Structure formats: C-alpha cells, structure tokens
N, C-alpha and C positions, 0 to 999 in steps of 0.2 A: 830788476833782475829778470832775465829771460831764461827759461829752461826749455829744452826740447830733446825728446828721446823717441826712438823708434825701436820697436821690438817685435818679434814673432812669437805668438802665443803669450805666455807669461814672462818670458825672458826678455830683458831689455837689450837693445843693440844700438848700433850707430849707422846702420846701412838701410837706406830706403829700398824697398822692393819695387822694382819697376814693373808696371803693368802695361799690357798692350793697349795703346790708345787707338780707338777706332771711332769713326764718325758716329755721333749719338743720333738716335731717332728723335724726330721732332715731336713735341707734345701734341696730342690730339685735343680738339676743343672739348670743353665740358658741356654737359647738357644745360640748357637755359632754365630748367626747372629743378625743383628739389628732389625729384625722383631719380635724376642723374642717370640717364641712359648712356651718356657719353663716357668714353674711357680714355685715359691718358696712357700712352705707351711710353715705357721707360726702359733703358738698357739695363742689363744685369750688371752686378758689381764687377764681375770679371772683365767686362768690356769698357769700364770706365778708365779714364786717364788716371795715373797715379796722383794721390793727394799732393798738393803743392805746399810743402812745409814753409818755404820762404814766404809764400803768400799768406799763410796762416799767421806766421810771426809778424808780418807787417800789419795785419788786421789788429792783432792784440796790442801792438805798440801804438797804433793810431787811436784805439779806444782809450788807452792811458792818457794820451796827449789831449783827449777831449774831456777828461774828467773822471774816468773810471779809476778807482784805486788799484784794481787788479783785473786781469782777464785771463781766461784759459780755454783750451780746447783739447778734446780727445777724439781721435778718429780710430775706430775699430774696423779694419779692412780685411775681413775674411782670414783672420789669424794674425795679421800685422797690426801693431798698435802704434799710433803717433800721439805723443803727449807734449803739449807746449803750454807754457804759462809765463805770465809776466806780472810784476807788481806785487802788491801787498794783500794778504788775507786779513791782516789786522794793522790798522794805521797807527795804533798806539805802540805796539811792540815792534812793528816793522817785520813781522813774520811773513815770509814769502808765500804767496798763493801757489798751491800745487793742484794737480788734477786728481789727487786723492782726497781733497777736502770735500766735506759735505756742504750742502747749500739748500736754500728754499727754492723749489722749482716753479712756484706759481701755477699758472694755468696749464702747464704740462700735466698737472693733476687731472685735468679734464679727460685725458686719454685713459687714465687709470679708471675713472668713474665709468666711462663709456664701455671699457672692456668688461667690467663687472656686470653692467646692465645687459650687454650683448651675450654674455655667458648665461644670464638668466633667460634670455630669449631662447638660446640653445636648449635650455632645460625645460622649456615650455611654461615658464612662470610669468612671462612678460611678452606682450605683443607690441611691436613698434608702432603700429597704426591704430592702436586703441587709445581712447581718450585718457589723459592723465587722471581725470576726475573719476574714472572707473576704479582706479587703484587708490587714489587719495580723495575720497568724496568731498566735494565742496571746496577744494583747495583753490582752484583757479577760476577766473571769471568767465571762461568760455569753454564749454564742453568739447569744442572742436580742436582744442590743443592736444596733440598726440605726443607720445614719447618720442617719435621721430622728429617732431618739430623742436622739442627740447634739445636733442642731441645735435641737430643741424643749425641751431640758433635761428629758427624760423617761427618761434612761438609768438613773438611780439611782446613778450614780457619785458618790462622796463628794467634796465640795469641800475640797481640802487647804488652801485659804487660811483656813478657819475656825480651824485650828490654828496656821498660820504667823503670822497677825495677830491672835491672841486678845489679845495685848498690843500695842498699836498701834505706838508708837515703837520699843521694843526689837525687835519683830518686823520692822519695816522696816529698822532698822539692821543686823540680822543678814543680810539678803538684798540690801541696797542695791547692793553691788558683786559679788554672787555670780552665777555663770553656771551655770544648770541645763541639762541636756538635757531633751528632751520626756519621755524615759523616766524620768528622775529624778522629774519632777512626777507622772507617772502612778503611779509606785511609791508616792509619798506618799499618793495617793488610795486605792490598793488596800490600803494598810496598815489601812484602816478598812472596816467592812462597808458594803455598798450601802445606800442609803436607801429604796429601793423596787424592786419588780420592774420590768423594762423596760416602759415604756409606761403604767405604773399611775398615775403622778402627776407633776405639774410640780414640780421641785426644782432651783432654779438652782445650777449648778455650773461653775466655771471649767474643771474637768477636761474637760468635754465639748468645749470649743473648743481645748484643748491637743491632744486626740486629733484634732480637726479639722485642726490644723496638721500633725500626723503624716500624715494622709491626703493632704493637699496635696503634701507632699514625696515621699511614696511614689508617688503616681499621676503626678506631673509630672517627677520626677527633679531638681527644682529647689527652691531655698529658698522659704520663705514670702515673704521680702522680694522676691525676683525675681518671684514670681507676683503680688503686690500691684502691683508696678511695671508689669508687662506688661499686666495685665488691667484695672486700675482707675486707678492714678495717672497713667500716661502718656496713655491714651486720653482721660481727662477733664481733662487739663492741671491737675492738682492741685499747683501749684507750691510750696505750703507743707506738703505732706504727705510723711512719710518713715517708714521703719521701720529704726531704726539698731541694734537689738539685735545684739550685746551691748554696743555703745558706750553711754556714759552721758550725753553732752551733747546738748542741743537746739540745733541750728544756728540762726544768725540771731537776729533780734529775737524774744523769747519772754517768756512769763509765768513767773515763778518760782512753784513750788508750796510751800505752807506746811502742815505737818502738826501739829495740836495733840496734846499729850500726853493720855493718859487721865486723868492727875491734874491737876485744876484748878490754875491758878496757875503751872504750869511753862511756860517759853517754847516757842513754836512752833519746829519743826525745818524748815529749808529742805530740801525733799525733791526739788528740781529734778533733780539729777543722780543717776541710778540706771540699772541695766541693764534693769529691768523683766523680767528673765529669769524671774521667778516667774510671769509671765503669758504672754509671747510672743504667740502667735496668739490668745490670749484677751484681750489688752489693751495691747499695746506700741506702737500707732500714735501718731505725732505729727502734728498737723494744725492748721488754722485754722478760724475760723468760716465764712469764704467757702468753703473746700474741703469742709467737711462739708455745708454747704447744697447745694453743687454735686453732691456724691455722692448724697445722699438724693433730690434732685430727679431726677437721672438714673436712679436705681434705680426709684422709683415711676413715673417717666415712661416706663419700658420700654426704656431705652437700654443696660442692662447684662445683662439676662436675657431669654430668650424669654417670651412670654405664659404659657406652661405652667409654667415654673419660678417666675415672679413670683407666679402663683396658688398654687403649692405653698408659697412663702414666707409667704403670708398665710392659711394654714390655722391658725386660732388655738386654742391651748390656754388656757383661762381661768386667770388669775393671781389676780384678785379681781374685785369688781363693776364696776370701771372699766378693767381692763387685761387684755390678752391677749398671749400670746407665740407667734409663728409659728416660722419657721426663721431664727434669728439676727436677728429683727426684733420690736420691741415695738409694740403698739397701745395708745394711751391715749384714753379717751373723755372729752371735756371737758363743761363745764356747759352749753354752748350746743348740744349735740347733735352736735358735730363730733368725728370720730375722726381722730387723727393717727398717723403711722407713723415709726419711727426707732429710736433706742436711747439709753439712759442710759450714763454712764461714770464710774467712779471709779478713780483711781490716786492714790497718796499725794500729797496736796496739790492735787488737781484734781477738781472735779465738773463733769460735762458733761451737758447735755440737747441732743439733736440730732434734730429731727422735721420731717416734711413733710406736706403735705396729700395726699389720695388721688390727685390728678393730678400731684403733684410740683411744682406751680407756686408754692406758698408754703412756704418752709422757714425754720426758726429754729434757731440754735445759741446756747446760753447757757453761760457758764462762770463758776464761782467758783474762785479759786485757793486753795482749802483743801479738806480732807476731815475725816473723823472728827468731823463736826458735823451731826447729824441735823436740827437746826433750819434750818441753811443749805440743806441738801439739800431739805427741804420747801419753803422759800421759793423756791428757784430753779425748782422745778417750775411755779410760778405764771406764769413767762414764757410758757408755752404758752397759758394763758388769754388773756393780753393780746395775744399775737401772732395767735391764730386766732379768738378770740371778740370782740375789739374792746373798746370801752368797756363797763363793766358797766352793766346796767340797774337794779341794786340798789346798796346801799351796799357799800363795799369790804370791810367786815367780813362782811356776808352773803355776798358773792361768794366770799371766801376760805373761809368755812365750807362753802359748797355745793360748791366745786370740788375742794378737797384732801380727798378722801374718806378716804384712808388717809395717816396721817403717814408720811413717808419716813424711817423709822428704820433701814432695812436697805440697805446699799450693795451694789454689784456685786462687791466683794471681802469675804471673810469674811461671807457673806450670812446666816449664822445669828446674828450678833452685833449687837444693837441699839445704835444710836448716839443719844445724847441731844443 
C-alpha cells in the first residue's frame, strides 16, 4: 500500500507547492585535513527545485522490491509537508507503515550526542582540543586523543561492533537483551589495536560516541537520557522522541524492525525489541520522521548551538568524493550541486537517512524497516536526490548512476563489513 499526502503547515492537502527552480551552486571542495578550512556552498531551501513526489514514491517501491517490508519518507519544506509511505509496519498483522510511526534511528543519535557536547563547549565546560584523558583520566591509551578527534571519527579507536556483529543474526541475538556499561564497550574496543594515530585519518567507530556519552555524564553529573531530554527533546517539543535504554520496547505506534539473516533463504528476525545497550549514546534514540526533521532544521537553523559551535560542527573531514564528516554531522553532495547535512542511521531492522538544507528550511527523513541489506541502503539514499534536487533532467537510470557515486555497502554498525 502506498500513501502520499502534501500539506501546508499542519493541514493536509493534495496540491504540491511549486518552488522556483534555479541552477544550484556547485559544492566547494572540503579541506584535506581534520581542521576543515574548506567550506561547501549550498543553495537556500527557497532556491531548490520542488521535491519530486513521484521520484520519492519510486524509491520506496524499489526498496520494497529489494526486501524491505516497509519504507517511508517525510519532507518538511518551509511549511509544506510531503508524506509518503509504502508497505508494512508489522508483517504479522499487516498494519501499514505510516510517517507517524516511531522507529529506532541508530547512528542519527550521534548528532544528538554531538549537540549536547558542543553545548557544553558553549558553556565553558569542555574544550574540543583538550585530551579526553583530561576529563576521563586513564580511559584511553593515548593522551593525544582529543574530544574533536572523537566527534570527527579521527581518534583511531577500534569499532568493537565489527566483531560483535560479524555474524548478523547470532551477533544480534547475543546482545538483544544484554546491558553493557560504557566501560564494558570501551574495553571491547581497547582489546584491539588502534586503527591510526590520533587525527591521522577518518575511520568511523561507534566507540567514539560511546566515549562521548561518558563525557556527557562526567561533565553534567546526569544521564545521557536526562541531557537529551533537557537540551533537545523538551525545548524542541519532540513528542515522538525518547531514549529508553536499557528498556527494550518502543512506546506507542511504531514500525517493527526486520533483520535478514546472512544466509539467503532464512526468515527475517523481528528485531524491534532490544536494549540497544551495545550502542547507547552512539545509537539508541527512538524518534519519528517529524521529530528528526524538526531537530536537523533547528540545528542548521542555529537554534541549538552558537554560531561558533555550529561552524565547528561543519569543519569537514573528507570521507569520499561526495561526502564529508564534521563533528557528529554528515555532509552529502548531490548531483544538482546541492549539499545537505544530517546523519545516516543503522540499528538492527532499521535504516534511516535524515538530512536538511544549509539553512534548515527543507528537511527529509526516510526509513526502511530492515537492515543487513546494502541494496536497500543504497536505494534509500536516493530519497535525498528526489527531495532536494526535484524531478530529474535526465532519465531515471542516468540520474541514479550519476548520483549514487558510491554503493552504500557499509552500515554505521560493523562499518568494516560489506553488506550485499
């Protein structure tokens, strides 16, 4: 089942608002180092082509044909809302997925953690270029690892999830109901050698944001849950967002997550209920498409951080030819020359893309309720093209080839393991 609605403000309607399409500015190159002196220029939301609902619908249908039980996308465009969904939220009951359903956002949580830490910088309680060991004495093996290195994935700390989820379903079932301490997770990382010297290279690692959670709790004397609530969830009125660790259930109406086995032909596992204790401040937030759009719009719109810290967040370390990583924030460069800002998320049974324009006035969140499926992960990334670049000027095949420059085979968990 496909649903699609467009509305202005909170009222639903059936008419797309046409926006003036003007040539987009080309993205500027990022700086080659972690200090990020390069800047990416992006057009404002009002200069973007109108979202392509037909293109979005085609992406969702394709994801279902590739194995996703359901897929959905919401675009908030400066007061106009586009909602499209297809497939099932629950394969047992057949309940249709809707954009109002809650879901596990995975590594989009890293942006929440980064915002809290950068607010602490604004408050003078934290310095980005100070050794982590100055705040958490003796925790890390190298005093040269700074807070900035953590938030930009340049610490060299090994990602313990590569071992934990080398075998997808057995790995998940082994930790589904387990409760880890932050120290437990850091110990798993430190059992392996570092991957590079501090600051030498970008290497995505969940360990970085586990340590980020430890910093939040040390500097505030309160839990990560409390800090998310006080600093982000309550001020932005994110009514569908929560952090329930170590509880396992998602409250209210929600999408079930479905995890395919590594061995073809085996049934999917319903992965909805879990502690997500293996991730915590690196990936345990629950939210909705509306709330994530609100969050990233507020962030890029300057409502959560000072201008100075928002600028720090956007000092990009190159990831590949079309992507950069700031401080808990991803930048993706699209085929039309537009750059968008947000984060991707993977947690067992859920893929999320949540991105916004440079001014925060157009935001998109897309979800497929599956994971361990690189084909679906690649397909879902195409929602960004339809949402920010509008209708393609070339054939769909040419557009797809031009825009998905790298196949999305690596998730935000177990990032060294390729997914087909």
